[in-house]
Structure formats: structure tokens, C-alpha cells
ZAMI-315955 format. One record per residue: residue in three letters; residue number from 1; x negated, y negated, z negated of N, C-alpha, C, O in turn. Coordinates in steps of 0.1 Angstrom, whole numbers, always signed. Atoms other than C-alpha are relative to their C-alpha. Example, Ala and Ser with C-alpha at 12.3 -4.5 7.8 and 13.67 -1.06 7.14 Angstrom:
residues 2
(pt 'ALA', 1, (-9, +12, +0), (-123, +45, -78), (-9, -12, +0), (-19, -12, -7)) (pt 'SER', 2, (+9, +11, +0), (-137, +11, -71), (+8, -11, -8), (+3, -22, -9)) 
end
This chain:
residues 198
(pt 'MET', 1, (-7, +11, +0), (-1, +0, +1), (-6, -10, -3), (-15, -11, -11)) (pt 'PHE', 2, (+9, +17, -1), (-11, -38, +7), (+4, -8, -10), (+16, -5, -12)) (pt 'ALA', 3, (-5, +13, +6), (-8, -68, -17), (-11, -11, +1), (-23, -10, +2)) (pt 'ALA', 4, (+8, +15, +1), (-18, -103, -17), (+4, -10, -13), (+15, -13, -15)) (pt 'MET', 5, (+3, +8, +10), (-27, -126, -46), (+0, -14, +2), (-5, -19, +12)) (pt 'ASP', 6, (+2, +14, +1), (-24, -162, -54), (+5, -4, -16), (+10, +4, -25)) (pt 'GLU', 7, (-3, +6, +12), (-19, -185, -83), (+7, -13, +2), (+8, -19, +13)) (pt 'THR', 8, (-5, +9, +0), (-2, -213, -94), (-1, -6, -15), (-1, +3, -24)) (pt 'VAL', 9, (-1, +10, +8), (-2, -244, -122), (+9, -2, -6), (+16, -7, +3)) (pt 'GLN', 10, (-12, +12, +2), (+26, -258, -140), (+1, -4, -13), (+3, +4, -22)) (pt 'GLU', 11, (+0, +9, +14), (+25, -284, -169), (+12, +2, -3), (+19, -5, +4)) (pt 'GLY', 12, (-14, +5, +9), (+56, -282, -188), (+0, -8, -11), (-11, -13, -15)) (pt 'PRO', 13, (+3, +11, +14), (+64, -303, -220), (-4, +6, -9), (-5, +0, -20)) (pt 'THR', 14, (+5, -2, +12), (+52, -280, -241), (-10, +11, +3), (-10, +22, -4)) (pt 'GLY', 15, (+10, -5, -5), (+23, -266, -224), (-4, +0, +14), (+3, -6, +22)) (pt 'ILE', 16, (+7, -7, -15), (+2, -254, -192), (+4, +14, +1), (-2, +22, -7)) (pt 'TYR', 17, (-2, -11, -6), (+16, -224, -176), (-12, +3, +13), (-14, -5, +22)) (pt 'TYR', 18, (+8, -5, -9), (-11, -201, -157), (+3, +9, +9), (+0, +20, +5)) (pt 'VAL', 19, (-9, -12, -6), (+6, -179, -131), (-9, +6, +14), (-13, -1, +24)) (pt 'VAL', 20, (+5, -6, -12), (-8, -152, -109), (+9, +11, +3), (+13, +20, -4)) (pt 'ALA', 21, (-12, -8, -6), (+15, -135, -87), (-6, +5, +15), (-11, -1, +24)) (pt 'VAL', 22, (+5, -8, -10), (+9, -104, -66), (+12, +7, +9), (+20, +14, +4)) (pt 'ALA', 23, (-13, -7, -7), (+33, -93, -35), (-8, +12, +6), (-17, +12, +14)) (pt 'VAL', 24, (+3, -13, -5), (+29, -58, -30), (+9, +3, +11), (+21, +3, +8)) (pt 'THR', 25, (-8, -4, -9), (+44, -48, +2), (+3, +15, +6), (-8, +21, +7)) (pt 'ILE', 26, (-3, -11, -4), (+59, -15, +17), (-2, +1, +15), (+0, +12, +21)) (pt 'ALA', 27, (+4, +2, -13), (+50, -28, +52), (-16, +2, +2), (-23, -2, -7)) (pt 'ASP', 28, (+15, +1, -3), (+15, -24, +65), (-1, -14, +1), (+8, -22, +2)) (pt 'ARG', 29, (+8, +14, -3), (-10, -55, +68), (+7, -6, +10), (+14, -16, +9)) (pt 'VAL', 30, (-3, +5, -12), (-2, -58, +105), (+12, -8, -1), (+13, -20, +1)) (pt 'THR', 31, (-17, +6, +1), (+39, -62, +99), (-1, -8, -7), (+7, -18, -5)) (pt 'ALA', 32, (-5, +11, +10), (+35, -83, +70), (-7, -9, +4), (-5, -19, -4)) (pt 'LYS', 33, (+8, +14, -3), (+11, -108, +87), (+12, -7, +13), (+16, -18, +14)) (pt 'LYS', 34, (-10, +3, -13), (+36, -109, +117), (+9, -6, -6), (+10, -18, -2)) (pt 'ALA', 35, (-12, +4, +6), (+66, -115, +96), (-2, -14, -11), (+6, -22, -14)) (pt 'ALA', 36, (+4, +12, +7), (+46, -141, +74), (-5, -14, +15), (-3, -26, +14)) (pt 'LEU', 37, (+1, +8, -11), (+37, -158, +108), (+15, -7, +3), (+18, -19, +5)) (pt 'GLY', 38, (-18, +5, -4), (+78, -158, +115), (+1, -11, -7), (+6, -21, -2)) (pt 'VAL', 39, (-10, +11, +9), (+83, -180, +87), (-3, -17, +3), (+4, -27, +3)) (pt 'ILE', 40, (+0, +16, -7), (+66, -211, +101), (+5, -4, +12), (+9, -16, +13)) (pt 'GLY', 41, (-10, -1, -7), (+82, -205, +131), (-5, -15, +12), (+3, -18, +20)) (pt 'ALA', 42, (+2, +10, -8), (+66, -237, +151), (-11, +1, +6), (-22, -2, +2)) (pt 'PRO', 43, (+7, -3, -12), (+51, -229, +183), (-14, -10, -4), (-12, -21, -9)) (pt 'GLY', 44, (+11, +8, -3), (+12, -242, +183), (-3, -4, -17), (-15, -7, -19)) (pt 'ARG', 45, (+2, -1, +12), (+15, -247, +143), (-12, +3, -6), (-14, +15, -10)) (pt 'THR', 46, (+12, -11, +7), (-21, -245, +127), (-1, -4, -13), (-13, -4, -17)) (pt 'ARG', 47, (+1, +3, +11), (-14, -257, +94), (+7, +16, -8), (+17, +21, -5)) (pt 'PRO', 48, (-5, -9, +5), (-10, -228, +72), (+13, -3, -13), (+15, -14, -19)) (pt 'PHE', 49, (-9, +1, +10), (+22, -219, +47), (-8, -7, -11), (-20, -5, -14)) (pt 'HIS', 50, (+1, +3, +15), (+22, -238, +15), (+12, -6, -7), (+18, -16, -3)) (pt 'TRP', 51, (-15, +1, +4), (+51, -235, -7), (+2, -17, -4), (+12, -22, +0)) (pt 'ARG', 52, (+0, +13, +2), (+44, -272, -20), (+3, -13, +10), (+7, -24, +8)) (pt 'THR', 53, (-1, +13, -12), (+44, -291, +13), (+13, +5, +12), (+18, -3, +20)) (pt 'GLU', 54, (-9, -3, -6), (+72, -271, +30), (+12, -4, -3), (+15, -8, -14)) (pt 'GLY', 55, (-16, +4, +8), (+110, -279, +33), (+6, +11, +0), (+2, +22, +2)) (pt 'VAL', 56, (-14, -10, +5), (+141, -262, +26), (-3, +14, +10), (-7, +25, +6)) (pt 'LYS', 57, (-1, -10, -13), (+142, -241, +61), (-13, +9, -4), (-10, +21, -4)) (pt 'ALA', 58, (+11, -7, +0), (+107, -229, +55), (+0, +13, -13), (-4, +25, -13)) (pt 'ARG', 59, (+2, -3, +13), (+110, -221, +18), (+13, +15, +2), (+11, +26, -2)) (pt 'ASN', 60, (-6, -10, -1), (+139, -199, +27), (+2, +10, +7), (+9, +19, +5)) (pt 'LYS', 61, (+6, -13, -7), (+125, -179, +56), (-8, +6, -10), (-6, +18, -12)) (pt 'MET', 62, (+11, -6, +8), (+97, -173, +32), (+12, +13, -9), (+12, +25, -7)) (pt 'MET', 63, (-7, -9, +9), (+124, -158, +7), (+5, +13, +8), (+3, +24, +4)) (pt 'GLY', 64, (-4, -12, -5), (+140, -136, +36), (-11, +13, +4), (-11, +26, +5)) (pt 'CYS', 65, (+13, -11, -5), (+104, -123, +47), (-7, +10, -13), (-12, +21, -12)) (pt 'LEU', 66, (+5, -11, +9), (+96, -111, +11), (+10, +10, -2), (+6, +21, -6)) (pt 'ALA', 67, (-12, -12, -1), (+128, -91, +12), (-2, +10, +12), (-1, +22, +11)) (pt 'ASP', 68, (+3, -6, -10), (+121, -82, +48), (-12, +13, -3), (-11, +25, -3)) (pt 'VAL', 69, (+11, -11, +6), (+88, -67, +38), (-1, +9, -9), (-12, +14, -11)) (pt 'GLY', 70, (+0, -11, +13), (+98, -46, +11), (-9, -6, -11), (-17, +2, -16)) (pt 'ALA', 71, (+12, +3, +11), (+77, -68, -14), (+8, +2, -14), (+20, +1, -16)) (pt 'ILE', 72, (-2, -2, +13), (+76, -62, -48), (-11, -9, -8), (-22, -9, -3)) (pt 'ALA', 73, (+9, +11, +4), (+60, -89, -70), (-4, +3, -15), (+6, +4, -23)) (pt 'HIS', 74, (+4, +1, +11), (+41, -86, -102), (-8, -14, -3), (-17, -20, +4)) (pt 'VAL', 75, (+1, +16, +2), (+38, -121, -119), (-4, +3, -16), (+2, +10, -24)) (pt 'ALA', 76, (+8, +5, +14), (+16, -129, -151), (-1, -10, -2), (-9, -17, +4)) (pt 'ILE', 77, (-1, +16, +6), (+23, -159, -170), (-7, -1, -13), (-4, +5, -23)) (pt 'HIS', 78, (+9, -1, +8), (-6, -171, -190), (+7, -12, -10), (+8, -22, -4)) (pt 'PHE', 79, (-4, +14, +6), (+10, -199, -218), (-2, +3, -17), (-1, +13, -24)) (pt 'PRO', 80, (+5, +13, -3), (+2, -219, -235), (-13, -2, +4), (-21, +0, -5)) (pt 'THR', 81, (+13, +1, -5), (-31, -224, -215), (-6, -12, -3), (+0, -22, +0)) (pt 'ASP', 82, (+7, +13, +0), (-58, -250, -224), (-7, -2, +16), (-12, +5, +24)) (pt 'ARG', 83, (+5, +7, -12), (-65, -274, -198), (-20, +8, +7), (-24, +10, +18)) (pt 'HIS', 84, (+17, -2, -6), (-106, -264, -197), (-2, +14, -2), (-14, +18, -2)) (pt 'LYS', 85, (+2, -14, -1), (-99, -227, -200), (+7, +9, +12), (+9, +21, +11)) (pt 'TYR', 86, (-10, -8, -12), (-80, -217, -168), (-6, +12, +4), (+1, +22, +5)) (pt 'ALA', 87, (+5, -11, -4), (-108, -193, -158), (+2, +12, -11), (+2, +23, -7)) (pt 'GLN', 88, (-2, -10, +10), (-103, -173, -191), (+20, +5, +2), (+25, +15, -2)) (pt 'ALA', 89, (-16, -1, -3), (-63, -174, -181), (+2, +10, +11), (+6, +21, +10)) (pt 'ARG', 90, (+4, -9, -10), (-69, -161, -148), (-5, +14, -3), (+0, +23, +3)) (pt 'ALA', 91, (+10, -13, +6), (-94, -132, -165), (+16, +8, -5), (+21, +19, -1)) (pt 'ASP', 92, (-11, -9, +9), (-62, -124, -188), (+11, +5, +10), (+14, +17, +12)) (pt 'ASP', 93, (-10, -7, -14), (-37, -122, -158), (-5, +8, +7), (+3, +17, +8)) (pt 'LEU', 94, (+5, -12, -7), (-58, -101, -137), (-1, +7, -6), (+2, +17, +1)) (pt 'GLU', 95, (+2, -11, +10), (-63, -78, -165), (+9, +7, -2), (+7, +20, -2)) (pt 'VAL', 96, (-11, -5, -2), (-29, -72, -166), (+8, +5, +10), (+17, +14, +9)) (pt 'ILE', 97, (-7, -1, -18), (-17, -72, -129), (-9, +11, +6), (-2, +18, +14)) (pt 'ILE', 98, (+3, -8, -7), (-48, -48, -119), (+8, +14, -4), (+13, +22, +5)) (pt 'PRO', 99, (-7, -17, +6), (-33, -15, -139), (+13, +4, +7), (+16, +15, +10)) (pt 'GLU', 100, (-8, -3, -4), (-1, -23, -127), (+4, +1, +17), (+14, +7, +21)) (pt 'LEU', 101, (+3, -4, -10), (-11, -25, -90), (-6, +16, +6), (-5, +22, +17)) (pt 'VAL', 102, (+6, -13, -6), (-31, +9, -93), (+11, +9, -1), (+15, +16, +8)) (pt 'ARG', 103, (-13, -8, +3), (-1, +25, -109), (+10, -2, +16), (+15, +6, +23)) (pt 'GLU', 104, (-9, +2, -13), (+18, +12, -80), (-2, +7, +15), (+6, +8, +24)) (pt 'GLY', 105, (+10, -6, -12), (-6, +28, -54), (-4, -10, +8), (-4, -6, +20)) (pt 'VAL', 106, (+5, +9, -8), (-19, -3, -39), (-14, +4, +5), (-19, +10, -4)) (pt 'SER', 107, (+15, -5, -2), (-54, +5, -24), (-4, -12, +8), (-16, -16, +6)) (pt 'ASP', 108, (+8, +16, -4), (-60, -30, -5), (+7, -8, -4), (+20, -7, -4)) (pt 'LEU', 109, (-4, +7, +6), (-57, -59, -20), (-8, -14, +2), (-20, -15, -1)) (pt 'ILE', 110, (+10, +11, -3), (-65, -97, -7), (+3, -13, -9), (+13, -19, -10)) (pt 'ILE', 111, (-3, +17, +11), (-70, -129, -32), (-3, -12, +11), (-11, -11, +21)) (pt 'GLU', 112, (+7, +11, -9), (-73, -162, -16), (-13, -6, -6), (-14, -7, -19)) (pt 'THR', 113, (+12, +1, +5), (-106, -171, -19), (-2, -15, -4), (+6, -22, +1)) (pt 'ARG', 114, (+1, +10, +5), (-118, -201, -38), (-15, -5, -3), (-18, -11, +7)) (pt 'GLU', 115, (+17, +3, +2), (-157, -211, -49), (-4, +11, +0), (+4, +20, -2)) (pt 'THR', 116, (+12, -11, +0), (-184, -187, -47), (+3, +7, -13), (+9, +18, -14)) (pt 'ALA', 117, (-1, -2, +11), (-185, -186, -83), (+8, +7, -6), (+6, +16, -14)) (pt 'GLU', 118, (-12, -5, +6), (-148, -182, -91), (+5, +13, +3), (+12, +21, -3)) (pt 'ASP', 119, (-4, -18, -8), (-146, -152, -67), (-7, +10, -6), (-5, +22, -5)) (pt 'ASN', 120, (+8, -14, +7), (-173, -134, -87), (+4, -2, -13), (+1, +8, -19)) (pt 'ARG', 121, (-5, -5, +10), (-158, -139, -116), (+10, +10, +0), (+10, +19, -8)) (pt 'ASP', 122, (-10, -4, -6), (-127, -126, -99), (-4, +17, -4), (+0, +26, -12)) (pt 'ARG', 123, (+6, -18, -1), (-148, -93, -93), (-5, +3, -10), (-6, +15, -11)) (pt 'VAL', 124, (+7, -5, +12), (-164, -90, -122), (+12, +8, -10), (+13, +19, -16)) (pt 'VAL', 125, (-15, -4, +9), (-129, -87, -141), (+3, +8, +8), (+7, +18, +1)) (pt 'ILE', 126, (-10, -11, +0), (-116, -64, -118), (-8, +14, +1), (-3, +25, -2)) (pt 'LEU', 127, (+8, -10, +2), (-146, -42, -115), (+2, +5, -16), (+2, +17, -17)) (pt 'ASN', 128, (+4, -5, +12), (-147, -39, -152), (+14, +7, -4), (+14, +17, -11)) (pt 'LYS', 129, (-11, -6, +3), (-109, -32, -155), (+3, +16, +9), (+8, +26, +4)) (pt 'LEU', 130, (+4, -12, -8), (-114, -6, -126), (-6, +11, -5), (+0, +22, -4)) (pt 'GLU', 131, (+9, -7, +9), (-142, +11, -145), (+7, +5, -9), (+9, +17, -8)) (pt 'GLU', 132, (-9, -1, +14), (-121, +11, -177), (+11, +11, +6), (+14, +21, -1)) (pt 'MET', 133, (-14, -8, -6), (-92, +30, -154), (-7, +10, +6), (+1, +20, +6)) (pt 'LYS', 134, (+7, -10, -4), (-118, +54, -139), (+8, +1, +16), (+14, +11, +21)) (pt 'ARG', 135, (-11, +0, -13), (-102, +43, -104), (-9, -13, +9), (-2, -21, +16)) (pt 'SER', 136, (+8, +10, -9), (-132, +19, -87), (-1, +8, +13), (-2, -1, +21)) (pt 'GLY', 137, (-1, -3, -14), (-131, +41, -54), (+16, +2, +6), (+19, +7, +17)) (pt 'ALA', 138, (-12, -2, -7), (-98, +41, -48), (+12, -18, +2), (+24, -20, +4)) (pt 'PHE', 139, (-6, +14, +1), (-89, +3, -48), (-9, -10, +9), (-20, -15, +4)) (pt 'ALA', 140, (+8, +14, -9), (-101, -22, -20), (+2, -17, -3), (+13, -22, -7)) (pt 'TYR', 141, (-5, +14, +4), (-102, -58, -25), (-8, -11, +9), (-17, -7, +15)) (pt 'ASP', 142, (+7, +10, -10), (-114, -89, -6), (+5, -12, -3), (+16, -11, -8)) (pt 'TRP', 143, (-5, +15, -2), (-109, -128, -6), (-2, -4, +14), (-12, -2, +20)) (pt 'LEU', 144, (+1, +8, -12), (-98, -147, +23), (+8, -12, +1), (+18, -13, -6)) (pt 'PRO', 145, (-4, +11, +1), (-90, -183, +32), (+16, -2, +2), (+22, +5, +10)) (pt 'LYS', 146, (-15, +3, +0), (-54, -196, +29), (+8, -1, +14), (+20, -1, +15)) (pt 'SER', 147, (-2, -3, -16), (-53, -194, +69), (+4, +18, +2), (+8, +22, +13)) (pt 'GLU', 148, (-3, -9, -2), (-47, -159, +64), (+17, +1, -2), (+22, -3, -12)) (pt 'PRO', 149, (-12, +2, +5), (-11, -154, +66), (+8, +10, -10), (+18, +7, -16)) (pt 'THR', 150, (-8, -3, +14), (-3, -125, +41), (-1, -4, -11), (+7, -1, -21)) (pt 'LEU', 151, (+1, +8, +14), (-16, -146, +15), (+16, -10, -2), (+22, -10, -13)) (pt 'TRP', 152, (-10, +6, -4), (+15, -168, +25), (+12, +9, -9), (+21, +2, -13)) (pt 'LEU', 153, (-10, -7, +6), (+37, -139, +8), (-1, -4, -15), (+8, -8, -21)) (pt 'ALA', 154, (+3, +5, +15), (+20, -146, -27), (+2, -14, -4), (+4, -16, -16)) (pt 'ASP', 155, (+0, +14, -1), (+21, -184, -20), (+15, +3, -5), (+18, +2, -17)) (pt 'GLY', 156, (-17, +1, +0), (+62, -179, -16), (+2, +4, -17), (+10, -3, -23)) (pt 'VAL', 157, (-5, -6, +13), (+63, -157, -51), (-2, -11, -11), (+6, -15, -19)) (pt 'CYS', 158, (+4, +10, +9), (+42, -185, -67), (+9, -11, +0), (+9, -18, -11)) (pt 'GLY', 159, (-4, +12, -2), (+62, -213, -55), (+17, +4, -5), (+25, -5, -5)) (pt 'ALA', 160, (-14, -3, +3), (+96, -195, -66), (-2, -1, -16), (+6, -8, -23)) (pt 'VAL', 161, (+3, +1, +14), (+80, -190, -103), (+0, -13, -6), (+5, -16, -17)) (pt 'TYR', 162, (+3, +14, +4), (+68, -225, -102), (+16, -9, -1), (+19, -18, -10)) (pt 'GLY', 163, (-11, +9, -1), (+101, -240, -94), (+10, +4, -18), (+11, -3, -28)) (pt 'MET', 164, (+0, -4, +10), (+114, -218, -121), (-2, -4, -14), (+6, -7, -22)) (pt 'LEU', 165, (+7, +7, +10), (+92, -229, -147), (+3, -15, -1), (+2, -20, -12)) (pt 'LYS', 166, (-7, +14, -2), (+104, -264, -138), (+16, +0, -3), (+22, -9, -7)) (pt 'GLY', 167, (-17, +2, +4), (+142, -255, -144), (+5, -1, +15), (+15, -8, +16)) (pt 'GLN', 168, (-3, -3, -13), (+146, -249, -107), (+3, +11, +6), (-4, +15, +16)) (pt 'THR', 169, (+4, -18, +1), (+155, -214, -106), (+7, +6, +14), (+9, +18, +16)) (pt 'THR', 170, (-8, -8, -16), (+174, -212, -68), (-8, +11, +7), (-3, +22, +9)) (pt 'TYR', 171, (+2, -8, -5), (+147, -195, -53), (-5, +13, -11), (-7, +24, -6)) (pt 'TYR', 172, (+7, -11, +10), (+134, -173, -83), (+15, +8, +0), (+15, +19, +6)) (pt 'GLU', 173, (-15, -7, -1), (+171, -161, -86), (+3, +7, +13), (+8, +18, +13)) (pt 'GLN', 174, (+0, -9, -15), (+171, -152, -47), (-11, +15, -5), (-7, +26, -7)) (pt 'LEU', 175, (+8, -8, +2), (+142, -133, -54), (+2, +14, -12), (-1, +26, -9)) (pt 'ARG', 176, (-5, -9, +8), (+155, -114, -85), (+14, +7, +6), (+17, +19, +3)) (pt 'ARG', 177, (-14, -6, -6), (+188, -106, -65), (-5, +8, +13), (+3, +17, +16)) (pt 'SER', 178, (+2, -13, -6), (+168, -87, -38), (-8, +7, -3), (-14, +13, +5)) (pt 'GLY', 179, (+7, -11, +9), (+149, -68, -63), (-17, -6, +3), (-25, +2, -2)) (pt 'VAL', 180, (+13, +4, +0), (+114, -86, -55), (-6, -4, -12), (-17, -1, -14)) (pt 'ILE', 181, (+13, +3, +14), (+104, -100, -89), (+17, +8, -8), (+29, +5, -6)) (pt 'ASP', 182, (-8, -8, +12), (+121, -75, -118), (-3, -9, -11), (+7, -16, -16)) (pt 'GLN', 183, (+3, +6, +9), (+102, -91, -144), (-15, -7, -3), (-26, -4, +3)) (pt 'LEU', 184, (+14, +6, +0), (+74, -112, -156), (-6, +3, -15), (-1, +3, -26)) (pt 'ILE', 185, (+5, -3, +11), (+47, -104, -176), (-8, -15, -8), (-17, -23, -3)) (pt 'TYR', 186, (+6, +14, +12), (+39, -134, -207), (-8, +5, -8), (-6, +15, -15)) (pt 'LEU', 187, (+10, -6, +7), (+7, -131, -222), (-2, -13, -14), (-7, -24, -13)) (pt 'PRO', 188, (-3, +11, +11), (+13, -150, -255), (-16, -2, -11), (-26, +5, -9)) (pt 'GLN', 189, (+15, +3, +6), (-17, -162, -278), (-5, +10, -6), (-17, +12, -5)) (pt 'GLU', 190, (+5, -9, +9), (-21, -134, -300), (-4, +11, +6), (-6, +21, -2)) (pt 'MET', 191, (+4, -10, -9), (-29, -111, -269), (-11, -1, +7), (-14, +7, +15)) (pt 'ARG', 192, (+10, +6, -10), (-58, -130, -256), (-13, +5, -7), (-13, +4, -19)) (pt 'GLN', 193, (+15, +3, +6), (-96, -123, -264), (-8, -3, +9), (-3, -3, +21)) (pt 'SER', 194, (+9, +5, -6), (-124, -134, -249), (-7, +11, +8), (-17, +17, +3)) (pt 'ARG', 195, (+3, -5, -6), (-131, -115, -221), (-10, -3, +15), (-13, +5, +24)) (pt 'LEU', 196, (+5, +10, -16), (-148, -136, -192), (-16, +6, -2), (-20, +10, -13)) (pt 'PRO', 197, (+15, +0, -1), (-185, -129, -184), (-4, -14, +0), (+1, -25, +3)) (pt 'SER', 198, (+8, +12, +2), (-209, -151, -192), (-5, -7, +13), (-12, -17, +12)) 
end
């Protein structure tokens, strides 16, 4: 199975939410890519899909696309998050999501690339978790730029969750009704430990 991962940060009245979302598809990567490209629908458009800059039409198409490719979302929400500890929040989110993906049978994960040092921190967290699970050989992962259309699926999930955290639940509820989102994983204060590599 194929999966794509993205992140979003939402500042609420009581603190900062750091969200990591992974869209797992039953469709193969080629089919998922074609479906994601169909969301933007404008011939010749070169700008990637990005939830925050899209209009209602593109957002609605993304909701339909996620259902069409049989996406199942795994979403970890770290809250409250210290403004200077996003790296730790991301590591904590990854630590709970990777086992979910392995259990689901994901064999190929792509992650939106950031800076090299940040991608390397992700790699260490993933490798440590896979080693702990004794599954390092059965799980491939890579980092790709935002221009990769399959990453837009995870961006759509992040956008719906971002809206829900702001009290705008329309898209989130749509994903719940279509079965894309079943539950959210919250990481409360007492669950956190310092796990980041130095």
C-alpha cells in the first residue's frame, strides 16, 4: 500500500496544535497521482495544490478525490506544542503514526521534503521506530517536493483537520462521513518524552 505524509500547524486560543497527517490509499501510486492531478483541473497550471491557497471548488474536488482513491487517514495531533519545539512534536507524531502504517500494510511512504537537516531528523525517528518494531526491511520511505501530486492527498487531510481545529468542520465532517478519517490520535503532555536525536 502507498501513503503520503504532510504537516500543518494551527495556533488556537489555548495553544499550538502540531498535526501530522498520512493518507494511505488502496489505489496504487500511479492511480493516486492521476486522481490528485485531476483536482487542480486547470490545463497548463504549474502551481501545486495547497489547501490554504485553493478555492472551494478545488477543496471539494480534493475531498472527492480522497474518497475515490480509497484513502484512510492517520492523523496525530500534538497539543499543546511549544513554539520552539516543533521538531520534538513532529518526532512524537511520527512515533505513533509509523506503527499504524506498518500495521495497515503500507510499504511505500512519501514525505514532503523540507530542509536536509529536518529530513534527516525524520529519518532517524523512522529508522529507530522500525528497528524497535523489527520491520526495517519491509517499509520504504522517501522525501519529495510539494510538486509531487500524491503529496496533495495528505495536504487535503491536513487542510480539513486544520479547519476543524479552527471550528470550521465542513470538510472534516465530509472526510468522516466518507470513511477517510475514523479517529484522531492526540498526544497529551504526559505521553511526551524527549526522543529526538541530538
